[in-house]
Structure formats: C-alpha cells, structure tokens
All heavy atoms as TSV, in Angstrom:
chain	resi	resn	atom	element	x	y	z
A	1	MET	N	N	0.849	-1.172	0.000
A	1	MET	CA	C	0.000	0.000	0.000
A	1	MET	C	C	0.900	1.243	0.000
A	1	MET	O	O	1.885	1.312	0.708
A	1	MET	CB	C	-0.899	-0.010	1.239
A	1	MET	CG	C	-1.871	1.141	1.282
A	1	MET	SD	S	-2.962	1.137	2.722
A	1	MET	CE	C	-3.758	-0.417	2.559
A	2	SER	N	N	0.536	2.214	-0.792
A	2	SER	CA	C	1.367	3.408	-0.877
A	2	SER	C	C	1.243	4.255	0.381
A	2	SER	O	O	0.311	4.126	1.161
A	2	SER	CB	C	0.960	4.241	-2.100
A	2	SER	OG	O	-0.261	4.891	-1.852
A	3	SER	N	N	2.206	5.115	0.552
A	3	SER	CA	C	2.227	5.976	1.727
A	3	SER	C	C	1.020	6.915	1.744
A	3	SER	O	O	0.432	7.151	2.798
A	3	SER	CB	C	3.522	6.777	1.754
A	3	SER	OG	O	3.522	7.647	2.850
A	4	LEU	N	N	0.658	7.459	0.574
A	4	LEU	CA	C	-0.493	8.365	0.511
A	4	LEU	C	C	-1.779	7.635	0.874
A	4	LEU	O	O	-2.592	8.146	1.643
A	4	LEU	CB	C	-0.606	8.992	-0.874
A	4	LEU	CG	C	-1.781	9.939	-1.081
A	4	LEU	CD1	C	-1.680	11.119	-0.117
A	4	LEU	CD2	C	-1.842	10.421	-2.504
A	5	ALA	N	N	-1.952	6.439	0.352
A	5	ALA	CA	C	-3.149	5.663	0.677
A	5	ALA	C	C	-3.194	5.349	2.172
A	5	ALA	O	O	-4.263	5.388	2.791
A	5	ALA	CB	C	-3.188	4.380	-0.140
A	6	SER	N	N	-2.049	5.077	2.741
A	6	SER	CA	C	-1.978	4.810	4.174
A	6	SER	C	C	-2.361	6.053	4.976
A	6	SER	O	O	-3.093	5.969	5.965
A	6	SER	CB	C	-0.562	4.353	4.542
A	6	SER	OG	O	-0.425	4.256	5.927
A	7	GLN	N	N	-1.855	7.205	4.571
A	7	GLN	CA	C	-2.182	8.454	5.265
A	7	GLN	C	C	-3.674	8.761	5.159
A	7	GLN	O	O	-4.304	9.169	6.135
A	7	GLN	CB	C	-1.370	9.622	4.693
A	7	GLN	CG	C	0.088	9.578	5.038
A	7	GLN	CD	C	0.350	9.837	6.506
A	7	GLN	OE1	O	-0.437	10.459	7.201
A	7	GLN	NE2	N	1.475	9.361	6.977
A	8	VAL	N	N	-4.254	8.578	3.990
A	8	VAL	CA	C	-5.684	8.840	3.805
A	8	VAL	C	C	-6.502	7.912	4.680
A	8	VAL	O	O	-7.474	8.334	5.310
A	8	VAL	CB	C	-6.070	8.706	2.308
A	8	VAL	CG1	C	-7.571	8.703	2.136
A	8	VAL	CG2	C	-5.429	9.826	1.499
A	9	ARG	N	N	-6.111	6.657	4.744
A	9	ARG	CA	C	-6.833	5.700	5.576
A	9	ARG	C	C	-6.772	6.095	7.053
A	9	ARG	O	O	-7.725	5.920	7.796
A	9	ARG	CB	C	-6.272	4.293	5.368
A	9	ARG	CG	C	-7.191	3.209	5.907
A	9	ARG	CD	C	-6.631	1.820	5.687
A	9	ARG	NE	N	-5.625	1.539	6.702
A	9	ARG	CZ	C	-4.340	1.298	6.447
A	9	ARG	NH1	N	-3.886	1.300	5.214
A	9	ARG	NH2	N	-3.478	1.072	7.428
A	10	ARG	N	N	-5.639	6.667	7.470
A	10	ARG	CA	C	-5.478	7.040	8.876
A	10	ARG	C	C	-6.272	8.275	9.267
A	10	ARG	O	O	-6.505	8.492	10.456
A	10	ARG	CB	C	-4.000	7.265	9.179
A	10	ARG	CG	C	-3.237	5.962	9.226
A	10	ARG	CD	C	-1.774	6.160	9.411
A	10	ARG	NE	N	-1.491	6.849	10.665
A	10	ARG	CZ	C	-0.286	7.248	11.011
A	10	ARG	NH1	N	0.727	7.062	10.197
A	10	ARG	NH2	N	-0.095	7.854	12.160
A	11	ILE	N	N	-6.680	9.102	8.312
A	11	ILE	CA	C	-7.440	10.303	8.676
A	11	ILE	C	C	-8.897	10.229	8.231
A	11	ILE	O	O	-9.579	11.245	8.156
A	11	ILE	CB	C	-6.783	11.588	8.132
A	11	ILE	CG1	C	-6.764	11.609	6.611
A	11	ILE	CG2	C	-5.412	11.788	8.709
A	11	ILE	CD1	C	-6.460	12.973	6.059
A	12	GLN	N	N	-9.381	9.025	7.970
A	12	GLN	CA	C	-10.784	8.874	7.575
A	12	GLN	C	C	-11.739	9.430	8.627
A	12	GLN	O	O	-12.806	9.919	8.297
A	12	GLN	CB	C	-11.117	7.409	7.326
A	12	GLN	CG	C	-10.684	6.908	5.987
A	12	GLN	CD	C	-11.067	5.454	5.798
A	12	GLN	OE1	O	-11.044	4.674	6.746
A	12	GLN	NE2	N	-11.404	5.086	4.589
A	13	TRP	N	N	-11.348	9.374	9.888
A	13	TRP	CA	C	-12.200	9.863	10.969
A	13	TRP	C	C	-12.472	11.357	10.827
A	13	TRP	O	O	-13.462	11.864	11.343
A	13	TRP	CB	C	-11.554	9.581	12.326
A	13	TRP	CG	C	-10.211	10.247	12.473
A	13	TRP	CD1	C	-9.004	9.715	12.152
A	13	TRP	CD2	C	-9.958	11.559	12.951
A	13	TRP	NE1	N	-8.009	10.618	12.404
A	13	TRP	CE2	C	-8.565	11.774	12.898
A	13	TRP	CE3	C	-10.772	12.590	13.420
A	13	TRP	CZ2	C	-7.977	12.965	13.301
A	13	TRP	CZ3	C	-10.161	13.766	13.830
A	13	TRP	CH2	C	-8.782	13.946	13.755
A	14	LEU	N	N	-11.622	12.060	10.103
A	14	LEU	CA	C	-11.776	13.504	9.936
A	14	LEU	C	C	-12.837	13.854	8.899
A	14	LEU	O	O	-13.320	14.984	8.864
A	14	LEU	CB	C	-10.417	14.102	9.530
A	14	LEU	CG	C	-10.226	15.591	9.578
A	14	LEU	CD1	C	-10.483	16.123	10.979
A	14	LEU	CD2	C	-8.825	15.960	9.131
A	15	LEU	N	N	-13.232	12.900	8.093
A	15	LEU	CA	C	-14.185	13.157	7.015
A	15	LEU	C	C	-15.541	13.650	7.530
A	15	LEU	O	O	-16.078	14.634	7.023
A	15	LEU	CB	C	-14.368	11.892	6.163
A	15	LEU	CG	C	-15.305	12.018	4.977
A	15	LEU	CD1	C	-14.755	13.017	3.983
A	15	LEU	CD2	C	-15.502	10.674	4.315
A	16	VAL	N	N	-16.088	13.008	8.530
A	16	VAL	CA	C	-17.420	13.385	9.037
A	16	VAL	C	C	-17.429	14.801	9.609
A	16	VAL	O	O	-18.293	15.609	9.244
A	16	VAL	CB	C	-17.944	12.351	10.054
A	16	VAL	CG1	C	-19.212	12.835	10.730
A	16	VAL	CG2	C	-18.190	11.025	9.365
A	17	PRO	N	N	-16.486	15.178	10.481
A	17	PRO	CA	C	-16.517	16.556	10.989
A	17	PRO	C	C	-16.305	17.608	9.900
A	17	PRO	O	O	-16.948	18.659	9.928
A	17	PRO	CB	C	-15.377	16.607	12.011
A	17	PRO	CG	C	-15.039	15.216	12.316
A	17	PRO	CD	C	-15.480	14.381	11.169
A	18	ILE	N	N	-15.424	17.321	8.931
A	18	ILE	CA	C	-15.184	18.290	7.856
A	18	ILE	C	C	-16.433	18.463	7.003
A	18	ILE	O	O	-16.830	19.591	6.672
A	18	ILE	CB	C	-13.982	17.853	6.990
A	18	ILE	CG1	C	-12.687	17.935	7.777
A	18	ILE	CG2	C	-13.895	18.671	5.708
A	18	ILE	CD1	C	-12.145	19.329	8.009
A	19	VAL	N	N	-17.079	17.365	6.648
A	19	VAL	CA	C	-18.299	17.449	5.835
A	19	VAL	C	C	-19.412	18.165	6.603
A	19	VAL	O	O	-20.127	18.994	6.041
A	19	VAL	CB	C	-18.747	16.043	5.366
A	19	VAL	CG1	C	-20.125	16.075	4.749
A	19	VAL	CG2	C	-17.737	15.490	4.374
A	20	ALA	N	N	-19.545	17.876	7.882
A	20	ALA	CA	C	-20.564	18.560	8.689
A	20	ALA	C	C	-20.272	20.058	8.762
A	20	ALA	O	O	-21.186	20.883	8.631
A	20	ALA	CB	C	-20.614	17.958	10.090
A	21	TYR	N	N	-19.013	20.418	8.947
A	21	TYR	CA	C	-18.631	21.823	9.007
A	21	TYR	C	C	-18.924	22.528	7.686
A	21	TYR	O	O	-19.477	23.645	7.661
A	21	TYR	CB	C	-17.143	21.930	9.353
A	21	TYR	CG	C	-16.633	23.339	9.416
A	21	TYR	CD1	C	-17.003	24.185	10.450
A	21	TYR	CD2	C	-15.764	23.827	8.443
A	21	TYR	CE1	C	-16.530	25.482	10.518
A	21	TYR	CE2	C	-15.290	25.117	8.501
A	21	TYR	CZ	C	-15.680	25.943	9.536
A	21	TYR	OH	O	-15.206	27.225	9.590
A	22	LEU	N	N	-18.583	21.878	6.576
A	22	LEU	CA	C	-18.862	22.474	5.268
A	22	LEU	C	C	-20.358	22.615	5.024
A	22	LEU	O	O	-20.813	23.617	4.462
A	22	LEU	CB	C	-18.215	21.644	4.161
A	22	LEU	CG	C	-16.690	21.690	4.102
A	22	LEU	CD1	C	-16.164	20.699	3.074
A	22	LEU	CD2	C	-16.196	23.095	3.806
A	23	ALA	N	N	-21.126	21.630	5.447
A	23	ALA	CA	C	-22.570	21.694	5.267
A	23	ALA	C	C	-23.173	22.858	6.048
A	23	ALA	O	O	-24.021	23.594	5.535
A	23	ALA	CB	C	-23.225	20.380	5.682
A	24	ILE	N	N	-22.713	23.032	7.272
A	24	ILE	CA	C	-23.272	24.090	8.111
A	24	ILE	C	C	-22.824	25.466	7.641
A	24	ILE	O	O	-23.618	26.404	7.597
A	24	ILE	CB	C	-22.890	23.861	9.583
A	24	ILE	CG1	C	-23.624	22.628	10.107
A	24	ILE	CG2	C	-23.212	25.080	10.437
A	24	ILE	CD1	C	-23.119	22.136	11.442
A	25	THR	N	N	-21.549	25.600	7.284
A	25	THR	CA	C	-21.034	26.925	6.960
A	25	THR	C	C	-21.199	27.329	5.508
A	25	THR	O	O	-21.134	28.514	5.195
A	25	THR	CB	C	-19.538	27.034	7.325
A	25	THR	OG1	O	-18.824	26.048	6.608
A	25	THR	CG2	C	-19.333	26.888	8.810
A	26	LEU	N	N	-21.423	26.361	4.612
A	26	LEU	CA	C	-21.569	26.704	3.195
A	26	LEU	C	C	-22.908	26.281	2.596
A	26	LEU	O	O	-23.581	27.087	1.955
A	26	LEU	CB	C	-20.427	26.088	2.380
A	26	LEU	CG	C	-19.031	26.590	2.694
A	26	LEU	CD1	C	-18.000	25.865	1.854
A	26	LEU	CD2	C	-18.929	28.088	2.493
A	27	ALA	N	N	-23.285	25.027	2.803
A	27	ALA	CA	C	-24.500	24.531	2.151
A	27	ALA	C	C	-25.761	25.204	2.688
A	27	ALA	O	O	-26.635	25.591	1.908
A	27	ALA	CB	C	-24.603	23.016	2.294
A	28	LEU	N	N	-25.858	25.352	3.999
A	28	LEU	CA	C	-27.051	25.996	4.561
A	28	LEU	C	C	-27.170	27.464	4.140
A	28	LEU	O	O	-28.252	27.892	3.717
A	28	LEU	CB	C	-27.074	25.854	6.078
A	28	LEU	CG	C	-27.355	24.451	6.598
A	28	LEU	CD1	C	-27.276	24.414	8.119
A	28	LEU	CD2	C	-28.707	23.968	6.129
A	29	PRO	N	N	-26.098	28.261	4.216
A	29	PRO	CA	C	-26.223	29.630	3.718
A	29	PRO	C	C	-26.548	29.698	2.227
A	29	PRO	O	O	-27.322	30.561	1.801
A	29	PRO	CB	C	-24.849	30.247	4.003
A	29	PRO	CG	C	-24.334	29.476	5.157
A	29	PRO	CD	C	-24.833	28.079	4.937
A	30	LEU	N	N	-25.976	28.788	1.437
A	30	LEU	CA	C	-26.313	28.758	0.012
A	30	LEU	C	C	-27.789	28.451	-0.194
A	30	LEU	O	O	-28.445	29.057	-1.049
A	30	LEU	CB	C	-25.466	27.719	-0.724
A	30	LEU	CG	C	-24.095	28.170	-1.174
A	30	LEU	CD1	C	-23.318	26.990	-1.737
A	30	LEU	CD2	C	-24.190	29.280	-2.190
A	31	ALA	N	N	-28.304	27.529	0.585
A	31	ALA	CA	C	-29.721	27.177	0.471
A	31	ALA	C	C	-30.626	28.348	0.854
A	31	ALA	O	O	-31.748	28.445	0.369
A	31	ALA	CB	C	-30.030	25.970	1.350
A	32	ASN	N	N	-30.123	29.235	1.700
A	32	ASN	CA	C	-30.903	30.394	2.127
A	32	ASN	C	C	-30.631	31.639	1.278
A	32	ASN	O	O	-31.043	32.735	1.650
A	32	ASN	CB	C	-30.623	30.704	3.601
A	32	ASN	CG	C	-31.255	29.687	4.507
A	32	ASN	OD1	O	-32.317	29.160	4.212
A	32	ASN	ND2	N	-30.587	29.391	5.612
A	33	GLY	N	N	-29.916	31.488	0.184
A	33	GLY	CA	C	-29.715	32.594	-0.740
A	33	GLY	C	C	-28.467	33.421	-0.538
A	33	GLY	O	O	-28.324	34.481	-1.148
A	34	ALA	N	N	-27.544	32.977	0.285
A	34	ALA	CA	C	-26.326	33.753	0.532
A	34	ALA	C	C	-25.372	33.736	-0.656
A	34	ALA	O	O	-24.467	34.567	-0.720
A	34	ALA	CB	C	-25.607	33.232	1.768
A	35	GLY	N	N	-25.574	32.839	-1.585
A	35	GLY	CA	C	-24.691	32.759	-2.751
A	35	GLY	C	C	-24.700	34.016	-3.591
A	35	GLY	O	O	-23.745	34.309	-4.289
A	36	GLY	N	N	-25.762	34.789	-3.520
A	36	GLY	CA	C	-25.850	36.022	-4.288
A	36	GLY	C	C	-25.132	37.194	-3.652
A	36	GLY	O	O	-24.945	38.227	-4.290
A	37	ARG	N	N	-24.721	37.062	-2.422
A	37	ARG	CA	C	-24.022	38.149	-1.729
A	37	ARG	C	C	-22.556	38.182	-2.147
A	37	ARG	O	O	-21.929	37.155	-2.365
A	37	ARG	CB	C	-24.133	37.970	-0.220
A	37	ARG	CG	C	-25.576	38.087	0.259
A	37	ARG	CD	C	-25.701	37.942	1.731
A	37	ARG	NE	N	-24.830	38.921	2.392
A	37	ARG	CZ	C	-24.637	38.953	3.692
A	37	ARG	NH1	N	-25.227	38.068	4.465
A	37	ARG	NH2	N	-23.847	39.858	4.239
A	38	ALA	N	N	-22.027	39.365	-2.228
A	38	ALA	CA	C	-20.658	39.542	-2.717
A	38	ALA	C	C	-19.625	38.940	-1.767
A	38	ALA	O	O	-18.597	38.423	-2.218
A	38	ALA	CB	C	-20.368	41.020	-2.922
A	39	ASP	N	N	-19.859	38.982	-0.493
A	39	ASP	CA	C	-18.859	38.498	0.455
A	39	ASP	C	C	-18.921	36.993	0.703
A	39	ASP	O	O	-18.095	36.456	1.431
A	39	ASP	CB	C	-18.954	39.256	1.771
A	39	ASP	CG	C	-20.322	39.168	2.423
A	39	ASP	OD1	O	-21.269	38.743	1.750
A	39	ASP	OD2	O	-20.439	39.541	3.605
A	40	PHE	N	N	-19.873	36.302	0.094
A	40	PHE	CA	C	-19.974	34.865	0.323
A	40	PHE	C	C	-18.787	34.119	-0.286
A	40	PHE	O	O	-18.301	33.141	0.297
A	40	PHE	CB	C	-21.291	34.294	-0.222
A	40	PHE	CG	C	-21.451	32.835	0.085
A	40	PHE	CD1	C	-21.798	32.418	1.361
A	40	PHE	CD2	C	-21.219	31.870	-0.879
A	40	PHE	CE1	C	-21.922	31.077	1.669
A	40	PHE	CE2	C	-21.343	30.529	-0.583
A	40	PHE	CZ	C	-21.694	30.128	0.693
A	41	ALA	N	N	-18.294	34.567	-1.434
A	41	ALA	CA	C	-17.140	33.898	-2.057
A	41	ALA	C	C	-15.916	33.992	-1.154
A	41	ALA	O	O	-15.157	33.027	-1.016
A	41	ALA	CB	C	-16.852	34.503	-3.419
A	42	ARG	N	N	-15.737	35.133	-0.515
A	42	ARG	CA	C	-14.619	35.295	0.423
A	42	ARG	C	C	-14.790	34.352	1.609
A	42	ARG	O	O	-13.849	33.690	2.043
A	42	ARG	CB	C	-14.537	36.740	0.898
A	42	ARG	CG	C	-13.395	36.984	1.859
A	42	ARG	CD	C	-13.292	38.476	2.200
A	42	ARG	NE	N	-12.289	38.704	3.204
A	42	ARG	CZ	C	-12.524	38.725	4.514
A	42	ARG	NH1	N	-13.753	38.561	4.973
A	42	ARG	NH2	N	-11.562	38.931	5.379
A	43	HIS	N	N	-15.997	34.297	2.124
A	43	HIS	CA	C	-16.297	33.395	3.240
A	43	HIS	C	C	-16.019	31.944	2.844
A	43	HIS	O	O	-15.386	31.196	3.599
A	43	HIS	CB	C	-17.759	33.571	3.660
A	43	HIS	CG	C	-18.257	32.511	4.586
A	43	HIS	ND1	N	-17.842	32.403	5.893
A	43	HIS	CD2	C	-19.126	31.491	4.383
A	43	HIS	CE1	C	-18.443	31.369	6.456
A	43	HIS	NE2	N	-19.225	30.796	5.555
A	44	ALA	N	N	-16.478	31.543	1.666
A	44	ALA	CA	C	-16.290	30.172	1.205
A	44	ALA	C	C	-14.803	29.845	1.048
A	44	ALA	O	O	-14.360	28.751	1.421
A	44	ALA	CB	C	-17.022	29.944	-0.107
A	45	SER	N	N	-14.027	30.785	0.530
A	45	SER	CA	C	-12.598	30.522	0.366
A	45	SER	C	C	-11.912	30.389	1.720
A	45	SER	O	O	-11.008	29.554	1.886
A	45	SER	CB	C	-11.935	31.612	-0.474
A	45	SER	OG	O	-11.975	32.846	0.190
A	46	LEU	N	N	-12.319	31.173	2.705
A	46	LEU	CA	C	-11.752	31.040	4.045
A	46	LEU	C	C	-12.128	29.704	4.676
A	46	LEU	O	O	-11.301	29.067	5.339
A	46	LEU	CB	C	-12.207	32.194	4.938
A	46	LEU	CG	C	-11.630	33.563	4.599
A	46	LEU	CD1	C	-12.301	34.646	5.443
A	46	LEU	CD2	C	-10.140	33.577	4.793
A	47	VAL	N	N	-13.352	29.279	4.473
A	47	VAL	CA	C	-13.799	27.995	5.020
A	47	VAL	C	C	-13.014	26.843	4.389
A	47	VAL	O	O	-12.518	25.956	5.097
A	47	VAL	CB	C	-15.321	27.812	4.814
A	47	VAL	CG1	C	-15.748	26.381	5.081
A	47	VAL	CG2	C	-16.087	28.781	5.695
A	48	PHE	N	N	-12.887	26.861	3.062
A	48	PHE	CA	C	-12.119	25.806	2.397
A	48	PHE	C	C	-10.653	25.856	2.816
A	48	PHE	O	O	-10.015	24.821	3.003
A	48	PHE	CB	C	-12.243	25.909	0.878
A	48	PHE	CG	C	-13.520	25.341	0.343
A	48	PHE	CD1	C	-14.394	26.133	-0.386
A	48	PHE	CD2	C	-13.864	24.019	0.557
A	48	PHE	CE1	C	-15.572	25.622	-0.884
A	48	PHE	CE2	C	-15.042	23.485	0.066
A	48	PHE	CZ	C	-15.899	24.297	-0.662
A	49	GLY	N	N	-10.116	27.051	2.981
A	49	GLY	CA	C	-8.737	27.190	3.429
A	49	GLY	C	C	-8.537	26.627	4.827
A	49	GLY	O	O	-7.543	25.951	5.099
A	50	ALA	N	N	-9.482	26.909	5.727
A	50	ALA	CA	C	-9.394	26.380	7.089
A	50	ALA	C	C	-9.463	24.862	7.089
A	50	ALA	O	O	-8.724	24.198	7.841
A	50	ALA	CB	C	-10.508	26.963	7.957
A	51	CYS	N	N	-10.295	24.301	6.253
A	51	CYS	CA	C	-10.390	22.839	6.162
A	51	CYS	C	C	-9.082	22.257	5.621
A	51	CYS	O	O	-8.602	21.231	6.121
A	51	CYS	CB	C	-11.559	22.437	5.271
A	51	CYS	SG	S	-13.165	22.759	6.019
A	52	ALA	N	N	-8.504	22.906	4.625
A	52	ALA	CA	C	-7.229	22.431	4.072
A	52	ALA	C	C	-6.126	22.498	5.122
A	52	ALA	O	O	-5.303	21.582	5.225
A	52	ALA	CB	C	-6.857	23.254	2.838
A	53	VAL	N	N	-6.106	23.563	5.911
A	53	VAL	CA	C	-5.100	23.692	6.969
A	53	VAL	C	C	-5.294	22.599	8.025
A	53	VAL	O	O	-4.322	21.985	8.485
A	53	VAL	CB	C	-5.142	25.099	7.600
A	53	VAL	CG1	C	-4.341	25.160	8.883
A	53	VAL	CG2	C	-4.650	26.135	6.609
A	54	ALA	N	N	-6.537	22.340	8.401
A	54	ALA	CA	C	-6.804	21.289	9.398
A	54	ALA	C	C	-6.337	19.927	8.895
A	54	ALA	O	O	-5.730	19.144	9.646
A	54	ALA	CB	C	-8.296	21.254	9.733
A	55	ILE	N	N	-6.583	19.641	7.632
A	55	ILE	CA	C	-6.149	18.365	7.056
A	55	ILE	C	C	-4.623	18.308	6.985
A	55	ILE	O	O	-4.014	17.282	7.312
A	55	ILE	CB	C	-6.794	18.152	5.675
A	55	ILE	CG1	C	-8.299	17.915	5.849
A	55	ILE	CG2	C	-6.140	16.991	4.930
A	55	ILE	CD1	C	-9.085	17.954	4.552
A	56	ALA	N	N	-3.993	19.420	6.582
A	56	ALA	CA	C	-2.530	19.454	6.494
A	56	ALA	C	C	-1.891	19.257	7.865
A	56	ALA	O	O	-0.892	18.530	7.994
A	56	ALA	CB	C	-2.078	20.771	5.875
A	57	ILE	N	N	-2.441	19.886	8.889
A	57	ILE	CA	C	-1.905	19.726	10.241
A	57	ILE	C	C	-2.044	18.276	10.701
A	57	ILE	O	O	-1.128	17.708	11.295
A	57	ILE	CB	C	-2.596	20.693	11.220
A	57	ILE	CG1	C	-2.135	22.123	10.943
A	57	ILE	CG2	C	-2.324	20.311	12.670
A	57	ILE	CD1	C	-2.917	23.172	11.690
A	58	THR	N	N	-3.184	17.678	10.407
A	58	THR	CA	C	-3.404	16.284	10.793
A	58	THR	C	C	-2.428	15.359	10.077
A	58	THR	O	O	-1.851	14.450	10.688
A	58	THR	CB	C	-4.853	15.867	10.491
A	58	THR	OG1	O	-5.734	16.763	11.160
A	58	THR	CG2	C	-5.128	14.451	10.926
A	59	LEU	N	N	-2.209	15.590	8.780
A	59	LEU	CA	C	-1.251	14.764	8.035
A	59	LEU	C	C	0.170	14.957	8.560
A	59	LEU	O	O	0.935	13.991	8.673
A	59	LEU	CB	C	-1.324	15.091	6.542
A	59	LEU	CG	C	-2.562	14.586	5.815
A	59	LEU	CD1	C	-2.599	15.132	4.396
A	59	LEU	CD2	C	-2.625	13.074	5.815
A	60	ALA	N	N	0.530	16.191	8.889
A	60	ALA	CA	C	1.862	16.455	9.425
A	60	ALA	C	C	2.044	15.773	10.783
A	60	ALA	O	O	3.111	15.206	11.064
A	60	ALA	CB	C	2.089	17.957	9.553
A	61	PHE	N	N	1.026	15.823	11.611
A	61	PHE	CA	C	1.088	15.160	12.914
A	61	PHE	C	C	1.241	13.654	12.740
A	61	PHE	O	O	2.031	13.016	13.439
A	61	PHE	CB	C	-0.158	15.505	13.727
A	61	PHE	CG	C	-0.118	14.994	15.129
A	61	PHE	CD1	C	0.736	15.557	16.068
A	61	PHE	CD2	C	-0.937	13.942	15.522
A	61	PHE	CE1	C	0.789	15.085	17.365
A	61	PHE	CE2	C	-0.900	13.463	16.818
A	61	PHE	CZ	C	-0.033	14.038	17.744
A	62	ASN	N	N	0.496	13.077	11.793
A	62	ASN	CA	C	0.628	11.638	11.525
A	62	ASN	C	C	2.022	11.301	11.026
A	62	ASN	O	O	2.592	10.261	11.395
A	62	ASN	CB	C	-0.422	11.184	10.510
A	62	ASN	CG	C	-1.773	11.000	11.131
A	62	ASN	OD1	O	-1.899	10.829	12.338
A	62	ASN	ND2	N	-2.810	11.052	10.320
A	63	ALA	N	N	2.594	12.154	10.190
A	63	ALA	CA	C	3.955	11.919	9.698
A	63	ALA	C	C	4.951	11.988	10.842
A	63	ALA	O	O	5.895	11.190	10.904
A	63	ALA	CB	C	4.298	12.936	8.616
A	64	LEU	N	N	4.755	12.916	11.748
A	64	LEU	CA	C	5.629	13.030	12.916
A	64	LEU	C	C	5.543	11.777	13.783
A	64	LEU	O	O	6.561	11.262	14.258
A	64	LEU	CB	C	5.260	14.266	13.731
A	64	LEU	CG	C	6.080	14.528	14.986
A	64	LEU	CD1	C	7.534	14.773	14.621
A	64	LEU	CD2	C	5.498	15.705	15.740
A	65	ILE	N	N	4.346	11.270	13.966
A	65	ILE	CA	C	4.166	10.027	14.727
A	65	ILE	C	C	4.904	8.880	14.050
A	65	ILE	O	O	5.555	8.068	14.715
A	65	ILE	CB	C	2.668	9.713	14.904
A	65	ILE	CG1	C	2.029	10.709	15.868
A	65	ILE	CG2	C	2.458	8.283	15.381
A	65	ILE	CD1	C	0.533	10.596	15.972
A	66	ASP	N	N	4.825	8.806	12.710
A	66	ASP	CA	C	5.542	7.750	11.984
A	66	ASP	C	C	7.045	7.843	12.205
A	66	ASP	O	O	7.718	6.829	12.412
A	66	ASP	CB	C	5.237	7.831	10.489
A	66	ASP	CG	C	3.846	7.352	10.143
A	66	ASP	OD1	O	3.228	6.657	10.987
A	66	ASP	OD2	O	3.369	7.675	9.041
A	67	VAL	N	N	7.583	9.056	12.172
A	67	VAL	CA	C	9.019	9.245	12.373
A	67	VAL	C	C	9.420	8.795	13.776
A	67	VAL	O	O	10.421	8.096	13.963
A	67	VAL	CB	C	9.414	10.725	12.129
A	67	VAL	CG1	C	10.821	11.004	12.618
A	67	VAL	CG2	C	9.258	11.070	10.665
A	68	VAL	N	N	8.637	9.177	14.768
A	68	VAL	CA	C	8.943	8.805	16.148
A	68	VAL	C	C	8.860	7.297	16.321
A	68	VAL	O	O	9.719	6.684	16.964
A	68	VAL	CB	C	8.003	9.528	17.132
A	68	VAL	CG1	C	8.125	8.976	18.538
A	68	VAL	CG2	C	8.266	11.028	17.116
A	69	ARG	N	N	7.869	6.660	15.733
A	69	ARG	CA	C	7.731	5.206	15.856
A	69	ARG	C	C	8.881	4.471	15.195
A	69	ARG	O	O	9.312	3.420	15.658
A	69	ARG	CB	C	6.413	4.743	15.228
A	69	ARG	CG	C	5.235	5.035	16.096
A	69	ARG	CD	C	3.967	4.514	15.473
A	69	ARG	NE	N	2.819	4.797	16.312
A	69	ARG	CZ	C	1.564	4.740	15.913
A	69	ARG	NH1	N	1.292	4.394	14.668
A	69	ARG	NH2	N	0.585	5.012	16.726
A	70	ARG	N	N	9.389	4.997	14.078
A	70	ARG	CA	C	10.511	4.343	13.394
A	70	ARG	C	C	11.780	4.414	14.225
A	70	ARG	O	O	12.641	3.536	14.125
A	70	ARG	CB	C	10.742	4.987	12.027
A	70	ARG	CG	C	9.737	4.574	11.016
A	70	ARG	CD	C	10.079	5.087	9.636
A	70	ARG	NE	N	8.882	5.047	8.820
A	70	ARG	CZ	C	8.405	6.070	8.143
A	70	ARG	NH1	N	9.018	7.232	8.156
A	70	ARG	NH2	N	7.303	5.958	7.441
A	71	ARG	N	N	11.925	5.472	15.007
A	71	ARG	CA	C	13.133	5.635	15.818
A	71	ARG	C	C	13.094	4.777	17.074
A	71	ARG	O	O	14.125	4.539	17.698
A	71	ARG	CB	C	13.317	7.087	16.200
A	71	ARG	CG	C	13.726	7.928	15.033
A	71	ARG	CD	C	14.066	9.307	15.449
A	71	ARG	NE	N	14.493	10.055	14.295
A	71	ARG	CZ	C	15.272	11.103	14.355
A	71	ARG	NH1	N	15.706	11.524	15.520
A	71	ARG	NH2	N	15.631	11.728	13.275
A	72	LEU	N	N	11.927	4.343	17.487
A	72	LEU	CA	C	11.824	3.525	18.710
A	72	LEU	C	C	12.141	2.082	18.447
A	72	LEU	O	O	12.075	1.454	17.572
A	72	LEU	CB	C	10.423	3.646	19.322
A	72	LEU	CG	C	10.071	5.032	19.836
A	72	LEU	CD1	C	8.647	5.027	20.374
A	72	LEU	CD2	C	11.012	5.462	20.941
C-alpha cells in the first residue's frame, strides 16, 4: 500500500466533521440565498482554506508520529 493511501486511511475519521462543518457553513447559507451576496465567495474561500489547513496539520502530525515510531 502506498504511503499516501496509508495516510488517507489514517485520517478517515476527519471526514465526518469536515463534511458537517462544510454543510453548516456553506450549504445551509447557500440554500438560504447567501450565494448572491458579494462576500460569500470570500467566506467560502476562508472555510475551504481552514479545512485544508486542518487536514494538512493532521497529516503532518501523523507523519511526525511515523518518524517517532521508526526511531523507537
């Protein structure tokens, strides 16, 4: 199994909270007509950016754990 596939498998637990967060912060406002507002695109980009940062931090933490385990 490749390293990327292994990393993805290890962070599957993060999928539900990320999807719930996106649904609450993007899908519900879109359903209520916020998509027509000028500042919604900025909000959406910040939300997607925050999700990307959370995933990157989680992957980095998992990589750090792998390094520590290899040294033990």
